[in-house]
N, CA, C and O of each residue as an XYZ file, in Angstrom:
652
protein
N       0.861     -1.170      0.000
C       0.000      0.000      0.000
C       0.899      1.223      0.000
O       1.872      1.293      0.751
N       0.563      2.191     -0.854
C       1.330      3.425     -0.951
C       0.430      4.588     -0.570
O      -0.468      4.946     -1.333
N       0.652      5.184      0.594
C      -0.178      6.309      1.043
C      -1.624      5.887      1.180
O      -1.936      4.939      1.901
N      -2.514      6.593      0.485
C      -3.935      6.269      0.568
C      -4.411      5.460     -0.639
O      -5.613      5.287     -0.837
N      -3.468      4.966     -1.444
C      -3.847      4.214     -2.637
C      -3.401      2.768     -2.519
O      -2.325      2.486     -1.993
N      -4.217      1.864     -3.001
C      -3.868      0.454     -3.058
C      -4.395     -0.059     -4.381
O      -5.528      0.237     -4.761
N      -3.562     -0.844     -5.100
C      -3.988     -1.378     -6.391
C      -4.700     -2.706     -6.209
O      -4.259     -3.561     -5.440
N      -5.786     -2.867     -6.912
C      -6.490     -4.138     -6.967
C      -6.666     -4.414     -8.448
O      -7.580     -3.887     -9.083
N      -5.788     -5.241     -8.994
C      -5.789     -5.446    -10.437
C      -5.381     -4.137    -11.092
O      -4.327     -3.586    -10.771
N      -6.195     -3.637    -11.998
C      -5.904     -2.356    -12.634
C      -6.653     -1.210    -11.953
O      -6.553     -0.059    -12.379
N      -7.409     -1.528    -10.887
C      -8.194     -0.536    -10.156
C      -7.384      0.017     -8.992
O      -6.825     -0.744     -8.202
N      -7.322      1.341     -8.885
C      -6.632      1.972     -7.772
C      -7.673      2.325     -6.718
O      -8.605      3.081     -6.993
N      -7.520      1.779     -5.510
C      -8.466      2.029     -4.437
C      -8.006      3.234     -3.619
O      -6.814      3.414     -3.373
N      -8.956      4.043     -3.209
C      -8.685      5.215     -2.379
C      -9.002      4.863     -0.926
O      -9.797      3.967     -0.644
N      -8.366      5.583     -0.027
C      -8.620      5.383      1.396
C      -9.587      6.465      1.866
O      -9.413      7.643      1.553
N     -10.614      6.053      2.623
C     -11.631      6.962      3.134
C     -11.051      7.825      4.252
O     -10.444      7.312      5.193
N     -11.241      9.137      4.142
C     -10.790     10.073      5.165
C     -11.565      9.848      6.463
O     -11.015     10.029      7.550
N     -12.826      9.459      6.360
C     -13.672      9.293      7.537
C     -13.329      8.090      8.393
O     -13.155      8.219      9.605
N     -13.228      6.917      7.773
C     -13.023      5.692      8.551
C     -11.634      5.082      8.380
O     -11.245      4.199      9.145
N     -10.899      5.540      7.399
C      -9.549      5.017      7.170
C      -9.491      3.747      6.345
O      -8.398      3.280      6.025
N     -10.644      3.167      5.985
C     -10.697      1.929      5.209
C     -10.601      2.231      3.712
O     -10.861      3.349      3.268
N     -10.225      1.210      2.953
C     -10.171      1.341      1.506
C     -11.593      1.452      0.956
O     -12.522      0.846      1.490
N     -11.754      2.223     -0.104
C     -13.074      2.409     -0.719
C     -13.153      1.518     -1.952
O     -12.493      1.770     -2.960
N     -13.975      0.467     -1.854
C     -14.180     -0.416     -2.996
C     -15.623     -0.339     -3.487
O     -16.035     -1.097     -4.365
N     -16.386      0.594     -2.903
C     -17.786      0.788     -3.296
C     -17.864      1.306     -4.730
O     -16.882      1.821     -5.265
N     -19.034      1.167     -5.346
C     -19.246      1.666     -6.699
C     -19.132      3.192     -6.729
O     -18.627      3.754     -7.701
N     -19.595      3.863     -5.676
C     -19.566      5.325     -5.618
C     -18.712      5.776     -4.445
O     -18.674      5.130     -3.397
N     -18.033      6.888     -4.637
C     -17.288      7.509     -3.562
C     -17.433      9.016     -3.706
O     -17.816      9.515     -4.764
N     -17.126      9.733     -2.637
C     -17.248     11.191     -2.645
C     -15.875     11.809     -2.501
O     -15.003     11.263     -1.824
N     -15.686     12.951     -3.140
C     -14.469     13.736     -2.943
C     -14.899     15.057     -2.327
O     -15.593     15.850     -2.964
N     -14.489     15.291     -1.093
C     -14.852     16.520     -0.387
C     -13.755     16.867      0.598
O     -13.115     15.983      1.168
N     -13.541     18.152      0.793
C     -12.560     18.635      1.766
C     -11.192     18.007      1.519
O     -10.509     17.583      2.450
N     -10.811     17.958      0.258
C      -9.503     17.441     -0.184
C      -9.263     15.973      0.152
O      -8.117     15.558      0.325
N     -10.322     15.193      0.244
C     -10.161     13.777      0.504
C     -11.306     12.953     -0.047
O     -12.354     13.485     -0.415
N     -11.094     11.646     -0.100
C     -12.115     10.708     -0.586
C     -12.860     10.115      0.595
O     -12.281      9.893      1.659
N     -14.148      9.859      0.402
C     -15.025      9.381      1.467
C     -15.932      8.271      0.939
O     -16.341      8.298     -0.222
N     -16.248      7.291      1.797
C     -17.386      6.421      1.527
C     -18.624      7.309      1.599
O     -18.631      8.290      2.343
N     -19.650      6.990      0.856
C     -20.893      7.771      0.928
C     -21.471      7.748      2.340
O     -22.043      8.741      2.791
N     -21.331      6.645      3.028
C     -21.877      6.535      4.385
C     -21.041      7.291      5.421
O     -21.545      7.584      6.505
N     -19.800      7.610      5.125
C     -18.896      8.232      6.105
C     -18.940      9.757      6.109
O     -18.622     10.371      7.127
N     -19.319     10.371      5.022
C     -19.385     11.832      4.982
C     -20.748     12.237      5.524
O     -21.737     12.263      4.792
N     -20.790     12.552      6.809
C     -22.043     12.874      7.489
C     -21.976     14.256      8.116
O     -20.896     14.784      8.379
N     -23.127     14.821      8.348
C     -23.240     16.112      9.018
C     -22.820     15.943     10.481
O     -23.236     14.994     11.146
N     -22.001     16.860     10.970
C     -21.528     16.806     12.358
C     -22.647     17.048     13.367
O     -22.497     16.699     14.538
N     -23.758     17.633     12.945
C     -24.865     17.910     13.873
C     -25.943     16.837     13.837
O     -26.279     16.255     14.868
N     -26.486     16.573     12.646
C     -27.614     15.642     12.547
C     -27.187     14.232     12.131
O     -28.007     13.314     12.133
N     -25.924     14.055     11.778
C     -25.335     12.770     11.411
C     -25.955     12.128     10.174
O     -25.793     10.928      9.950
N     -26.653     12.909      9.381
C     -27.225     12.410      8.131
C     -26.121     12.280      7.092
O     -25.329     13.208      6.926
N     -26.047     11.147      6.382
C     -25.083     11.045      5.280
C     -25.389     12.124      4.238
O     -26.502     12.199      3.716
N     -24.394     12.953      3.946
C     -24.623     14.095      3.067
C     -24.971     13.685      1.640
O     -25.624     14.447      0.926
N     -24.553     12.513      1.215
C     -24.891     12.035     -0.128
C     -26.392     11.809     -0.281
O     -26.905     11.821     -1.400
N     -27.105     11.603      0.830
C     -28.546     11.347      0.774
C     -29.372     12.630      0.683
O     -30.532     12.583      0.273
N     -28.795     13.777      1.060
C     -29.621     14.983      1.155
C     -29.189     16.117      0.240
O     -29.778     17.197      0.294
N     -28.194     15.909     -0.586
C     -27.825     16.996     -1.491
C     -26.483     16.772     -2.142
O     -25.849     15.730     -1.978
N     -26.070     17.773     -2.882
C     -24.804     17.678     -3.610
C     -23.746     18.610     -3.047
O     -22.691     18.791     -3.657
N     -24.011     19.201     -1.898
C     -23.029     20.104     -1.315
C     -22.922     19.863      0.181
O     -23.819     19.307      0.814
N     -21.789     20.301      0.722
C     -21.606     20.278      2.162
C     -20.897     21.563      2.555
O     -20.309     22.241      1.712
N     -20.954     21.887      3.811
C     -20.371     23.117      4.317
C     -19.435     22.765      5.451
O     -19.661     21.782      6.157
N     -18.395     23.543      5.637
C     -17.480     23.309      6.739
C     -17.192     24.629      7.439
O     -16.955     25.659      6.808
N     -17.222     24.561      8.747
C     -16.920     25.739      9.543
C     -16.642     25.292     10.977
O     -17.285     24.379     11.495
N     -15.689     25.944     11.595
C     -15.318     25.645     12.983
C     -15.024     24.159     13.180
O     -15.374     23.584     14.210
N     -14.383     23.546     12.195
C     -14.008     22.144     12.297
C     -15.137     21.155     12.106
O     -14.946     19.955     12.308
N     -16.321     21.636     11.719
C     -17.472     20.750     11.529
C     -17.791     20.626     10.044
O     -17.581     21.561      9.271
N     -18.296     19.468      9.659
C     -18.850     19.242      8.326
C     -20.358     19.288      8.498
O     -20.913     18.572      9.331
N     -21.028     20.131      7.709
C     -22.449     20.376      7.951
C     -23.285     20.249      6.694
O     -22.819     20.536      5.592
N     -24.528     19.816      6.872
C     -25.513     19.876      5.803
C     -25.967     21.335      5.688
O     -25.701     22.143      6.578
N     -26.643     21.662      4.604
C     -27.077     23.038      4.377
C     -27.982     23.533      5.501
O     -27.836     24.661      5.974
N     -28.903     22.696      5.920
C     -29.865     23.076      6.945
C     -29.176     23.434      8.262
O     -29.483     24.465      8.860
N     -28.251     22.590      8.715
C     -27.554     22.869      9.974
C     -26.591     24.041      9.843
O     -26.406     24.799     10.795
N     -25.976     24.195      8.671
C     -25.097     25.348      8.475
C     -25.887     26.654      8.615
O     -25.452     27.582      9.296
N     -27.043     26.712      7.967
C     -27.865     27.924      8.058
C     -28.377     28.136      9.480
O     -28.434     29.269      9.957
N     -28.747     27.061     10.152
C     -29.242     27.169     11.523
C     -28.165     27.715     12.450
O     -28.449     28.546     13.313
N     -26.932     27.252     12.277
C     -25.853     27.651     13.172
C     -25.182     28.968     12.782
O     -24.831     29.770     13.647
N     -25.005     29.187     11.477
C     -24.191     30.316     11.038
C     -24.890     31.270     10.091
O     -24.336     32.312      9.741
N     -26.102     30.930      9.670
C     -26.809     31.790      8.727
C     -27.145     33.131      9.354
O     -27.471     33.215     10.538
N     -27.062     34.153      8.562
C     -27.428     35.473      9.059
C     -28.651     35.936      8.309
O     -28.718     35.845      7.084
N     -29.591     36.420      9.033
C     -30.788     36.945      8.410
C     -30.540     38.351      7.912
O     -29.510     38.955      8.209
N     -31.458     38.850      7.180
C     -31.383     40.210      6.685
C     -32.657     40.944      7.041
O     -33.497     40.447      7.791
N     -32.780     42.134      6.487
C     -33.965     42.950      6.716
C     -34.609     43.231      5.366
O     -33.929     43.603      4.410
N     -35.920     43.050      5.295
C     -36.675     43.289      4.071
C     -36.762     44.786      3.811
O     -37.140     45.552      4.698
N     -36.416     45.202      2.605
C     -36.506     46.610      2.233
C     -37.965     47.063      2.150
O     -38.257     48.241      2.354
N     -38.875     46.144      1.855
C     -40.284     46.490      1.709
C     -40.997     46.736      3.027
O     -41.645     47.769      3.196
N     -40.887     45.797      3.967
C     -41.634     45.902      5.230
C     -40.750     46.187      6.432
O     -41.249     46.418      7.533
N     -39.445     46.172      6.224
C     -38.458     46.473      7.272
C     -38.396     45.426      8.386
O     -37.759     45.660      9.413
N     -39.050     44.272      8.195
C     -38.956     43.210      9.203
C     -37.844     42.246      8.811
O     -37.343     42.287      7.687
N     -37.464     41.385      9.739
C     -36.329     40.494      9.505
C     -36.688     39.395      8.510
O     -37.847     39.003      8.368
N     -35.663     38.919      7.835
C     -35.785     37.793      6.909
C     -34.940     36.666      7.490
O     -33.720     36.799      7.578
N     -35.563     35.561      7.886
C     -34.789     34.457      8.465
C     -33.819     33.856      7.453
O     -34.098     33.828      6.254
N     -32.691     33.380      7.936
C     -31.726     32.698      7.079
C     -32.397     31.496      6.428
O     -33.143     30.767      7.081
N     -32.136     31.293      5.159
C     -32.699     30.158      4.435
C     -34.018     30.433      3.760
O     -34.472     29.612      2.963
N     -34.659     31.565      4.048
C     -35.929     31.900      3.406
C     -35.664     32.407      1.985
O     -34.678     33.104      1.741
N     -36.547     32.053      1.056
C     -36.433     32.553     -0.309
C     -36.688     34.050     -0.286
O     -37.609     34.532      0.373
N     -35.850     34.779     -1.023
C     -35.985     36.229     -1.087
C     -35.884     36.680     -2.532
O     -35.453     35.931     -3.409
N     -36.290     37.917     -2.760
C     -36.074     38.577     -4.037
C     -34.994     39.621     -3.790
O     -34.980     40.275     -2.747
N     -34.089     39.775     -4.752
C     -33.043     40.779     -4.623
C     -33.133     41.733     -5.806
O     -33.344     41.316     -6.945
N     -32.971     43.006     -5.521
C     -32.864     44.037     -6.543
C     -31.690     44.905     -6.127
O     -31.714     45.555     -5.082
N     -30.662     44.903     -6.965
C     -29.401     45.567     -6.623
C     -28.921     44.991     -5.298
O     -28.777     43.773     -5.195
N     -28.668     45.803     -4.287
C     -28.183     45.276     -3.010
C     -29.309     45.113     -1.992
O     -29.044     44.819     -0.826
N     -30.554     45.297     -2.412
C     -31.698     45.242     -1.507
C     -32.342     43.863     -1.522
O     -32.434     43.228     -2.572
N     -32.793     43.395     -0.342
C     -33.498     42.127     -0.220
C     -34.951     42.383      0.158
O     -35.256     43.329      0.884
N     -35.846     41.529     -0.342
C     -37.276     41.638     -0.080
C     -37.826     40.253      0.212
O     -37.375     39.268     -0.372
N     -38.816     40.171      1.128
C     -39.626     38.958      1.190
C     -40.291     38.827     -0.181
O     -40.507     39.835     -0.854
N     -40.609     37.635     -0.597
C     -41.277     37.451     -1.887
C     -42.588     38.225     -1.913
O     -42.918     38.847     -2.922
N     -43.338     38.193     -0.814
C     -44.627     38.898     -0.754
C     -44.460     40.419     -0.802
O     -45.401     41.123     -1.168
N     -43.299     40.930     -0.443
C     -43.042     42.377     -0.402
C     -42.435     42.905     -1.696
O     -42.214     44.109     -1.827
N     -42.164     42.025     -2.649
C     -41.534     42.429     -3.909
C     -42.638     42.890     -4.866
O     -43.042     42.152     -5.765
N     -43.121     44.127     -4.658
C     -44.254     44.687     -5.403
C     -43.915     46.079     -5.904
O     -43.037     46.749     -5.360
N     -44.617     46.510     -6.947
C     -44.474     47.869     -7.466
C     -44.952     48.847     -6.394
O     -45.998     48.643     -5.779
N     -44.187     49.897     -6.178
C     -44.537     50.866     -5.137
C     -45.674     51.797     -5.554
O     -46.195     52.533     -4.716
N     -46.072     51.783     -6.830
C     -47.156     52.646     -7.296
C     -48.473     51.884     -7.382
O     -49.466     52.291     -6.779
N     -48.487     50.779     -8.129
C     -49.742     50.047     -8.364
C     -49.866     48.784     -7.507
O     -50.906     48.126     -7.544
N     -48.846     48.434     -6.745
C     -48.822     47.274     -5.857
C     -48.892     45.937     -6.580
O     -49.246     44.923     -5.978
N     -48.555     45.926     -7.873
C     -48.518     44.675     -8.637
C     -47.388     43.798     -8.099
O     -46.264     44.263     -7.912
N     -47.704     42.516     -7.850
C     -46.684     41.557     -7.417
C     -45.715     41.328     -8.568
O     -46.143     41.016     -9.678
N     -44.426     41.477     -8.324
C     -43.403     41.245     -9.341
C     -42.901     39.813     -9.203
O     -42.573     39.363     -8.105
N     -42.845     39.108    -10.314
C     -42.450     37.698    -10.319
C     -41.329     37.503    -11.325
O     -41.097     38.371    -12.166
N     -40.618     36.359    -11.253
C     -39.566     36.102    -12.229
C     -40.082     36.261    -13.662
O     -41.130     35.726    -14.025
N     -39.325     37.003    -14.459
C     -39.705     37.288    -15.845
C     -40.257     38.687    -16.027
O     -40.231     39.213    -17.140
N     -40.759     39.312    -14.956
C     -41.285     40.678    -15.042
C     -40.145     41.681    -15.218
O     -39.055     41.508    -14.673
N     -40.419     42.727    -15.988
C     -39.487     43.841    -16.103
C     -39.845     44.845    -15.017
O     -41.018     45.109    -14.755
N     -38.806     45.401    -14.387
C     -39.047     46.363    -13.331
C     -37.850     47.296    -13.214
O     -36.827     47.099    -13.869
N     -37.989     48.296    -12.387
C     -36.932     49.277    -12.151
C     -36.801     49.458    -10.639
O     -37.802     49.521     -9.925
N     -35.579     49.540    -10.165
C     -35.326     49.748     -8.740
C     -34.564     51.053     -8.578
O     -33.445     51.199     -9.069
N     -35.177     51.991     -7.891
C     -34.566     53.298     -7.655
C     -34.436     53.513     -6.152
O     -35.436     53.714     -5.463
N     -33.196     53.472     -5.637
C     -32.941     53.640     -4.204
C     -33.779     52.691     -3.338
O     -34.279     53.086     -2.284
N     -33.928     51.462     -3.778
C     -34.662     50.463     -3.014
C     -36.161     50.494     -3.203
O     -36.877     49.721     -2.568
N     -36.658     51.382     -4.073
C     -38.087     51.456     -4.374
C     -38.315     50.793     -5.729
O     -37.615     51.082     -6.699
N     -39.307     49.900     -5.783
C     -39.575     49.124     -6.995
C     -40.685     49.745     -7.826
O     -41.668     50.254     -7.288
N     -40.519     49.699     -9.151
C     -41.526     50.170    -10.091
C     -41.695     49.108    -11.159
O     -40.707     48.615    -11.703
N     -42.945     48.744    -11.471
C     -43.176     47.772    -12.540
C     -42.971     48.456    -13.886
O     -42.806     49.674    -13.952
N     -42.982     47.681    -14.940
C     -42.722     48.191    -16.284
C     -43.798     49.184    -16.746
O     -43.519     50.039    -17.587
N     -45.009     49.085    -16.216
C     -46.089     49.977    -16.650
C     -45.987     51.363    -16.019
O     -46.552     52.320    -16.549
N     -45.292     51.486    -14.922
C     -45.196     52.778    -14.246
C     -44.081     53.610    -14.859
O     -43.096     53.078    -15.372
N     -44.252     54.912    -14.798
C     -43.257     55.819    -15.363
C     -41.958     55.690    -14.575
O     -41.959     55.725    -13.345
N     -40.844     55.540    -15.302
C     -39.548     55.397    -14.665
C     -38.979     56.759    -14.300
O     -39.126     57.727    -15.046
N     -38.344     56.820    -13.170
C     -37.676     58.057    -12.779
C     -36.237     58.064    -13.265
O     -35.626     59.127    -13.376
N     -35.683     56.882    -13.558
C     -34.308     56.788    -14.036
C     -34.271     56.644    -15.545
O     -35.289     56.790    -16.221
N     -33.086     56.355    -16.067
C     -32.928     56.210    -17.514
C     -33.449     54.857    -17.979
O     -33.551     53.912    -17.197
N     -33.772     54.780    -19.254
C     -34.266     53.542    -19.849
C     -33.232     52.428    -19.686
O     -33.593     51.261    -19.538
N     -31.961     52.785    -19.713
C     -30.918     51.760    -19.612
C     -30.841     51.140    -18.225
O     -30.210     50.098    -18.051
N     -31.471     51.760    -17.240
C     -31.411     51.190    -15.899
C     -32.494     50.143    -15.669
O     -32.544     49.543    -14.595
N     -33.364     49.907    -16.655
C     -34.349     48.834    -16.534
C     -33.636     47.500    -16.537
O     -32.566     47.353    -17.128
N     -34.225     46.551    -15.884
C     -33.634     45.219    -15.835
C     -34.750     44.183    -15.908
O     -35.920     44.515    -15.718
N     -34.401     42.962    -16.178
C     -35.372     41.881    -16.269
C     -35.093     40.903    -15.139
O     -33.946     40.515    -14.917
N     -36.120     40.510    -14.438
C     -35.999     39.599    -13.315
C     -35.848     38.176    -13.832
O     -36.637     37.719    -14.660
N     -34.844     37.490    -13.346
C     -34.590     36.103    -13.725
C     -34.673     35.214    -12.497
O     -34.465     35.673    -11.374
N     -34.973     33.957    -12.712
C     -35.089     33.042    -11.588
C     -33.859     32.166    -11.430
O     -33.840     31.288    -10.568
N     -32.838     32.381    -12.236
C     -31.619     31.591    -12.080
C     -30.444     32.522    -11.845
O     -30.462     33.685    -12.249
N     -29.422     31.994    -11.185
C     -28.251     32.795    -10.873
C     -27.488     33.079    -12.160
O     -27.281     32.186    -12.981
N     -27.076     34.319    -12.326
C     -26.324     34.717    -13.500
C     -24.844     34.459    -13.278
O     -24.461     33.848    -12.280
N     -24.008     34.923    -14.205
C     -22.582     34.630    -14.159
C     -21.792     35.450    -13.154
O     -20.584     35.250    -13.028
N     -22.423     36.358    -12.442
C     -21.728     37.129    -11.427
C     -20.945     38.300    -11.982
O     -20.159     38.907    -11.255
N     -21.134     38.637    -13.246
C     -20.412     39.763    -13.829
C     -20.957     41.068    -13.274
O     -21.931     41.072    -12.521
N     -20.327     42.174    -13.648
C     -20.742     43.488    -13.155
C     -22.163     43.812    -13.599
O     -22.823     44.643    -12.976
N     -22.646     43.175    -14.660
C     -23.984     43.414    -15.181
C     -24.968     42.398    -14.610
O     -25.919     42.008    -15.287
N     -24.747     41.971    -13.377
C     -25.625     40.965    -12.766
C     -27.032     41.503    -12.668
O     -27.231     42.660    -12.298
N     -28.001     40.690    -12.990
C     -29.399     41.102    -13.008
C     -30.073     40.751    -11.693
O     -29.624     39.861    -10.970
N     -31.152     41.456    -11.391
C     -31.929     41.162    -10.197
C     -32.582     39.798    -10.373
O     -32.968     39.426    -11.481
N     -32.702     39.064     -9.289
C     -33.133     37.689     -9.440
C     -33.743     37.130     -8.171
O     -33.551     37.664     -7.079
N     -34.482     36.043     -8.338
C     -35.027     35.274     -7.219
C     -33.908     34.376     -6.737
O     -33.366     33.588     -7.512
N     -33.554     34.484     -5.455
C     -32.491     33.655     -4.939
C     -32.897     33.076     -3.592
O     -33.832     33.547     -2.945
N     -32.176     32.052     -3.194
C     -32.352     31.479     -1.868
C     -31.084     31.769     -1.103
O     -29.988     31.422     -1.543
N     -31.234     32.410      0.050
C     -30.055     32.715      0.860
C     -29.738     31.546      1.740
O     -28.776     31.594      2.507
């Protein structure tokens, strides 16, 4: 055996970071710079095998965490620009520029139309205007609401996101 690798015929076996045993299972995970049996990579809080509940894991303060426990322990809530009340960590929100809104609060400030993914709108100093209302800014400042994360460029569009 050489380090964490052992040859079995033409197959190179990896050693599990969690239990130290060789991994001969059909599936294995690579996380935190090491290989894991699917059963060994578990949340430090709820002990659920992470392969059963998603495709990501989080690490902080020496713990490996599922998304739910990470948000419970370390998630930070925000404040809704519309109603000024708190937004719990993990709740779906709407974002326009740097402002966050509860989904129910993401409405035109003039006609109170609910804005949904695909709607055109304008955000001026945290105030929302639907496409039918007269814009106070330039035409070029209009944007289209998307429901998927964009490429993160400087021209990032307002979107429905989950924090």
